[in-house]
C-alpha positions as CSV (number, residue, x, y, z in Angstrom):
1,X,-5.4,-6.3,11.2
2,X,-6.4,-2.8,10.7
3,X,-3.9,-1.7,13.8
4,X,-1.1,-3.9,12.0
5,X,-1.6,-3.0,8.6
6,X,-1.7,0.7,9.8
7,X,1.7,0.5,11.4
8,X,3.1,-0.7,8.2
9,X,1.6,2.2,6.0
10,X,2.8,4.7,8.8
11,X,6.2,3.3,9.6
12,X,7.1,1.0,6.2
13,X,11.0,0.9,6.8
14,X,10.8,-0.1,10.5
15,X,7.9,-2.6,9.8
16,X,9.8,-4.2,6.9
17,X,13.1,-4.5,9.0
18,X,10.9,-6.3,11.8
19,X,9.6,-8.8,9.1
20,X,13.1,-9.2,8.0
21,X,14.5,-10.2,11.2
22,X,12.1,-13.1,10.8
23,X,13.3,-14.2,7.3
24,X,15.1,-12.4,4.4
25,X,13.0,-9.9,2.2
26,X,14.2,-10.2,-1.5
27,X,12.8,-6.9,-2.1
28,X,11.7,-5.1,-5.7
29,X,13.8,-4.6,-8.6
30,X,15.4,-1.0,-8.3
31,X,17.3,0.1,-11.5
32,X,20.3,1.3,-11.3
33,X,21.5,4.7,-12.7
34,X,23.4,4.6,-15.9
35,X,24.2,7.9,-15.9
36,X,25.1,10.1,-19.4
37,X,22.6,7.8,-21.4
38,X,21.5,9.3,-24.8
39,X,17.7,9.8,-25.7
40,X,15.7,6.4,-25.7
41,X,15.5,4.6,-28.8
42,X,12.2,3.1,-27.8
43,X,9.6,5.9,-28.0
44,X,7.1,6.1,-25.4
45,X,4.2,4.9,-27.9
46,X,6.5,1.9,-28.8
47,X,6.9,1.2,-25.0
48,X,3.1,1.3,-24.5
49,X,2.4,-1.1,-27.4
50,X,5.2,-3.5,-26.2
51,X,3.5,-3.5,-22.8
52,X,0.4,-4.0,-23.9
53,X,1.7,-7.2,-25.5
54,X,3.5,-8.3,-22.7
55,X,0.2,-7.9,-20.5
56,X,-2.1,-9.4,-22.9
57,X,-4.7,-10.7,-22.1
58,X,-4.6,-8.5,-19.0
59,X,-4.3,-4.6,-19.0
60,X,-1.5,-2.0,-18.2
61,X,-2.8,0.2,-15.3
62,X,0.4,2.8,-15.6
63,X,3.4,3.3,-17.0
64,X,6.4,5.9,-16.9
65,X,10.0,6.3,-18.0
66,X,12.8,6.5,-15.4
67,X,15.3,9.2,-16.9
68,X,18.1,8.6,-14.7
69,X,18.1,4.7,-15.4
70,X,16.9,4.8,-19.4
71,X,14.1,2.3,-18.4
72,X,10.5,2.2,-19.1
73,X,8.4,0.8,-15.8
74,X,4.8,-0.7,-16.4
75,X,2.6,-1.9,-13.7
76,X,0.0,-4.5,-15.2
77,X,-3.0,-6.4,-13.9
78,X,-2.2,-10.4,-13.6
79,X,-4.2,-13.5,-12.7
80,X,-2.1,-13.6,-9.4
81,X,-3.1,-10.0,-8.3
82,X,-4.4,-9.5,-5.0
83,X,-5.3,-5.8,-5.5
84,X,-7.2,-4.4,-8.4
85,X,-4.1,-1.9,-9.0
86,X,-1.9,-4.5,-10.8
87,X,1.0,-6.1,-9.3
88,X,3.1,-7.4,-12.1
89,X,5.9,-4.7,-12.6
90,X,7.9,-5.2,-16.0
91,X,11.0,-2.9,-16.6
92,X,12.1,-2.5,-20.4
93,X,15.4,-1.0,-21.7
94,X,14.9,2.4,-23.3
95,X,17.4,1.3,-25.7
96,X,16.7,-2.0,-27.1
97,X,13.2,-2.7,-25.5
98,X,14.1,-5.9,-24.0
99,X,13.1,-6.9,-20.4
100,X,14.9,-5.7,-17.7
101,X,13.0,-7.1,-14.9
102,X,9.8,-8.7,-14.9
103,X,8.4,-9.7,-11.2
104,X,5.0,-10.0,-9.8
105,X,5.0,-8.3,-6.3
106,X,3.5,-11.4,-4.5
107,X,6.4,-13.6,-5.5
108,X,9.8,-14.0,-3.5
109,X,9.8,-15.1,0.2
110,X,7.2,-15.2,2.9
111,X,8.2,-12.1,4.1
112,X,7.8,-10.4,0.9
113,X,4.3,-11.7,0.5
114,X,3.5,-10.5,3.8
115,X,4.6,-6.7,3.1
116,X,2.6,-6.6,-0.3
117,X,-0.5,-7.8,1.5
118,X,-0.7,-5.1,3.9
119,X,-2.3,-2.4,1.7
120,X,-4.7,-4.6,0.3
121,X,-5.8,-5.9,3.6
122,X,-6.0,-2.4,5.1
123,X,-8.0,-1.1,2.0
124,X,-10.2,-4.0,1.8
125,X,-9.2,-4.4,-1.7
126,X,-8.0,-7.9,-1.3
127,X,-11.5,-9.2,-0.4
128,X,-13.2,-7.1,-3.3
129,X,-16.5,-5.3,-2.5
130,X,-17.2,-7.1,0.6
131,X,-13.8,-6.2,1.9
132,X,-14.4,-2.8,1.2
133,X,-17.7,-2.7,3.0
134,X,-16.1,-4.4,6.0
135,X,-13.6,-1.7,6.1
136,X,-15.9,1.1,5.7
137,X,-18.0,-0.7,8.5
138,X,-14.9,-0.9,10.7
139,X,-14.2,2.9,10.0
140,X,-17.5,3.8,11.0
141,X,-17.4,2.0,14.4
142,X,-14.1,3.5,15.1
143,X,-15.7,6.8,14.8
144,X,-18.9,5.8,16.8
145,X,-16.5,4.6,19.6
146,X,-14.7,8.0,19.8
147,X,-17.9,9.7,19.8
148,X,-19.6,7.7,22.4
149,X,-16.1,7.6,24.6
150,X,-16.3,11.6,24.3
151,X,-19.9,11.9,25.8
152,X,-19.3,9.3,28.3
153,X,-16.1,11.4,29.3
154,X,-17.7,14.6,29.0
155,X,-21.0,13.2,31.0
156,X,-18.5,11.9,33.8
157,X,-17.0,15.5,34.1
158,X,-20.3,17.1,34.6
159,X,-21.3,14.6,37.3
160,X,-17.8,15.1,39.2
161,X,-18.2,18.8,39.2
162,X,-21.9,18.5,40.4
163,X,-20.5,16.0,43.2
164,X,-17.8,18.5,44.2
165,X,-19.8,21.4,44.1
166,X,-22.2,19.5,46.6
167,X,-19.6,18.3,49.0
168,X,-18.4,22.1,49.4
169,X,-21.7,23.5,50.3
170,X,-22.9,20.8,52.4
171,X,-20.0,20.9,54.7
172,X,-20.8,23.0,58.1
């Protein structure tokens, strides 16, 4: 599991392409650049209040303004989350305050779900505290394996040197 999720984290485009070859990936909402927008009518404080109302009874974990598209974006916690960073993403118009997109990362095709599970599985967040402890233990096992492998290699290298040294001096 750690190897597969590690591939996703290091080669996300290639991993997504491989997953998409099995079934279509719907992907995430990407705002189009409106270009030439005037200043947003909705202030950052008003957007924060609007997002808090949309997220209730859960919380907003982060939000920002996309200057190019003229949209506010918020990440919110939700009952469907498999990670603690909030996986519901809502986009609001900076001009009208209306919802442009409201999508949870776990919605969509099976391939979308496979992609969204990669980071929570790799970090252990998908299984809560027990998952994080398990991942920490797996990291320690990997470190232990590297150290013991290096020690075994060094010991065998020394033995080979001694054996070749004995062979050279024991020949008549």
